[in-house]
N, C-alpha and C positions, 0 to 999 in steps of 0.2 A: 334764859326766858326772856331777856329783853330782842334778844336778834329772832326769838320767834315770835313774840309781838309783833317785832317790827315787820315780817314777812307774813304775819296774816293779814295784817289793817292792807300791806300791800297788795296782797291777792284779794284782798274783798273791795279796796279800789279800785281796780283794773278791773274788777268784774261788774261792778256798777257802774263804771264811767263809761264800761261799751256799752252798757242797756239802756244806761242814762242819754246818752250820745244820739241812739238808734230812735228813741223817742222823741229827742229835740228835732231829728231832721224829719218823723212824720211831723211833727207841729209845725215845722216852717212849711215844709209841702204846700200843709191847708192852713198858710196866712191869709190865703184871700178871703177866709172865713175864719174871723175870731171866735167865734163860740165853736165849731166845730175841731178848731184849733186845742183850745182851753181841753173841752172835750176830751179829744183824743191824749192828749199830754196827761189829763187825770187819770183814765182807765189805765195809760202806759206806766206812769210811776205807781200806780197802786197794784198793778202787777209786777212790777219788780218789786216791791217793799216786800211782797207775799214771798214771793220765789227764794229774796233773803231769808225772810224768817222760816220759812222749811229749810232751808241751806244751814240757818244757825241748830234750828232744833236737832237736825242729823248730825250733825259735825263731829259731837263725841263719838258717835257709833260708827264714823268713816275710817276704814284702812288707812294708817299713817303712811305707808309708802305711795298710796294714790293722791297723797296733795300734794302741791306746789310747797307748802313751807317744808317739808321734809326734803325735797328734791333740789330748794333752794339753799338748803343745808350743806354745809361741808361735811367731809364726814368724820374729821375730828370736832365741830359744833355737836353731831346728832348724840343726842341721850339715848341710852337703851330702849328700845322698841316699846315697853310697855309704860316706862315713864313718861315717854315720847306721844304714846297715846292720850294718855288724859293732858299732859303739857299742850300738845299741837290742839285736841280737841277743845279743851277751853279757850286757847287765845284765838280760835276760827270763828267758835261761837261768838265771843265778845264783840269781835270787827264784824260778823258780817249781821248781828242785832243791831250793834252803833249804825251801821249804815244803810238798815233796814228801816230803823227809825227814823233816820233824818229823811229816806225816800219818802215815808208813810208823811211825815209830815209836809212834806214838798206838794205829793198826792191829795192831803186835807186841802192847803190852798190854794192849790188848782182845781179843787172841788168847788170852793164856796168860791172863788172868782169866777168860775162859769157859771154858778147858780146866780151869782150876783149880775153878772153882763145878761143870762135868758130873762132874768126878773125885769132888769131894767130896761131890755129892747133895742139895745146898742148894736 
């Protein structure tokens, strides 16, 4: 179970990291306009959080053979398919929702900062 959980969190971290890297790249592109950069970041992080929450919701129903976790396990580490579906689904759901909540928290912080900058007129 520890190996499955480890692979699930690695999968979610990789997915989240690539999406966040894209959002940060857009923010840096808009660096000459801080308000636009914050708004783009807030929207981007909100979208990433939403996608991760949807992925967390659908994780238990996904076919086991289609997951990175299943492919990351060695043949002798793989549990029977019926058990694997439950274990991998639960681990993927936990990992995706954890990163989804972190991303949502970052999105809220960016929205608050964007509203503060807009109101202050900086």
